[in-house]
C-alpha positions, 0 to 999 in steps of 0.5 A, a space after each residue: 724171752 720177754 712178753 713183748 717179743 713173744 707177742 710180736 712173734 705170735 702176730 707174725 705167725 698169725 699173719 702167716 697163717 692168715 696168708 696161707 688160709 687166703 692162698 697168699 704165698 708169704 714165704 720169705 726169699 731167704 728162710 734163714 733170714 726169717 727171724 731177722 725180718 722186722 715189721 714197719 712198726 719195729 723199724 720205726 721204733 728202732 729208728 727213733 730209739 737210735 736217733 735218740 741215742 745218737 743225739 745224746 752221744 752227739 750232744 756230748 761229743 760235739 759240744 766238747 769238740 766245739 768248746 775246744 775248737 781252736 779256730 773259733 774265737 774265745 768269745 763264741 766258743 761257750 755260746 756255740 757249744 751250749 746252743 749246740 747241746 741245747 739243739 741236740 738234746 731237744 732233738 733227743 727229747 723229741 725222738 724219745 717222745 716219738 719212740 715212746 708214742 710209736 711203742 704204744 701201738 700194739 696191733 695184737 690188742 688194738 683194732 685196725 682202725 685204732 692202729 691206723 689212726 695212731 700211725 697217722 697221728 705219729 706221722 703228723 707229729 713227725 712231720 710237725 717235728 721236722 718243720 719245727 726242728 727246721 725253725 730251730 736248726 736253720 737259725 743255729 746253723 746261721 749263728 754257727 756260720 756267723 761265729 765262724 766268719 767272725 773268727 776269721 775263717 774264710 774257707 767255708 767249703 767244708 761247712 757248705 759241703 757238710 750241709 749239703 751232705 747232711 741235707 741229702 742224708 736228712 731227706 733220705 732219712 725222712 723218706 725212710 720214716 714216711 715209707 715205714 709209716 705208709 707200710 704200717 697202714 698197709 700191714 
């Protein structure tokens, strides 16, 4: 068992004991699932780490798929594939920075005000990342649609449907991140 997991378990135990001392019933509904419960800080770290990993894997796999896409004209393949890889790797780097930043928050040794201010800082950084990411992703999508239309593909229902589903999933993911940041300030 590494020291970080031990510290997290100590923090959970301290919260339980404080709740008992204050007369707050903090028992989980499912005692067998107690070891699998995570704090908002742990959930944020996991989400950022997974997003970074998926961006790297997506950059590799989908760049290759775009490069060998038979319906895309030869003149657009290389530029679309390279710009896609650039966008995904930039996303992975931003997720990595947020993951490392949130990982620096340690409620065991930091005062509550410092934990709260760091959580607010990384929440602002995440929102700024979403705004700046939109200014990168939207032009890339427009360029991809341009390349598709110049390649003679007129049926773009799948692309529009994918954009709608992706937008809904993105908004749901943003809601989860913001919920965990809000809960982090309350914990």
